[in-house]
C-alpha positions as CSV (number, residue, x, y, z in Angstrom):
1,M,101.7,115.6,127.2
2,E,99.4,113.4,124.9
3,V,95.9,112.0,125.5
4,R,94.6,109.3,123.3
5,V,91.5,110.3,121.2
6,G,91.0,107.1,119.1
7,N,92.5,104.9,116.5
8,I,92.8,104.6,112.8
9,S,90.1,102.3,111.3
10,H,90.5,102.8,107.6
11,I,92.7,104.9,105.2
12,Y,91.9,106.3,101.8
13,K,95.4,106.8,100.5
14,K,94.7,108.4,97.3
15,I,92.7,111.5,98.9
16,G,94.8,111.4,102.0
17,V,92.0,110.8,104.6
18,A,92.1,108.8,107.7
19,I,88.9,107.3,109.4
20,V,89.2,107.7,113.0
21,D,87.0,105.9,115.6
22,L,87.1,108.4,118.6
23,S,87.3,107.5,122.2
24,D,87.6,111.3,123.2
25,S,86.8,114.6,121.7
26,L,88.7,116.3,119.0
27,Q,88.1,119.7,117.2
28,V,89.7,121.6,114.3
29,G,92.7,123.5,115.3
30,D,93.7,120.7,117.8
31,T,97.3,119.0,117.3
32,I,97.3,115.3,116.8
33,H,100.1,112.7,116.9
34,V,99.6,109.4,115.0
35,S,101.7,106.7,116.4
36,G,102.0,103.1,115.3
37,L,104.8,100.4,114.7
38,H,105.9,102.3,111.4
39,T,104.2,105.6,112.1
40,D,105.1,108.8,113.7
41,L,103.3,111.7,112.5
42,T,102.3,115.1,114.1
43,Q,100.1,117.6,112.4
44,K,97.4,120.3,113.1
45,V,93.7,119.1,112.3
46,D,92.6,121.3,109.5
47,S,89.4,119.8,108.9
48,I,86.9,117.1,110.4
49,Q,84.1,115.3,108.3
50,M,81.2,113.2,109.6
51,E,78.9,111.8,106.9
52,H,80.6,114.1,104.1
53,Q,79.8,117.2,106.2
54,N,82.5,119.6,107.8
55,V,82.2,119.9,111.3
56,Q,84.0,121.9,113.8
57,K,84.3,119.3,116.6
58,A,83.5,115.6,117.2
59,E,82.7,113.7,120.4
60,R,83.6,110.2,122.0
61,G,82.0,107.4,120.0
62,Q,81.8,109.2,116.7
63,C,83.6,108.1,113.5
64,I,85.3,111.0,111.5
65,G,87.3,111.6,108.5
66,V,90.7,113.7,108.9
67,K,92.8,114.9,106.2
68,V,96.5,113.8,107.0
69,T,99.8,115.0,105.7
70,G,101.7,111.9,105.7
71,E,101.5,108.2,105.7
72,V,99.4,106.3,108.4
73,R,98.1,103.0,108.8
74,E,95.0,101.1,110.1
75,H,95.0,100.4,113.8
76,D,97.7,103.4,114.4
77,L,96.7,105.1,117.7
78,V,95.6,109.0,117.4
79,F,96.8,111.2,120.4
80,K,95.7,114.8,121.0
81,V,98.8,116.9,122.1
82,V,97.9,119.0,125.0
83,D,100.1,121.7,126.9
């Protein structure tokens, strides 16, 4: 099962980081699924940054940076995979 946790607002392709506007909480260790018209990526969250500082958890309404392992695009939806 998947729960929507946000959407991608910006991409830094050279460093492989997606900026995610959160609509629900997300923490390091969670598995996310990024879905879009041309995107289908599932990965574990290894790190979260806010204001260039590493954090373990982020809450609804915050804007975070997440390292991504594949190609994603702006406006793609981000889901948390739950059991």
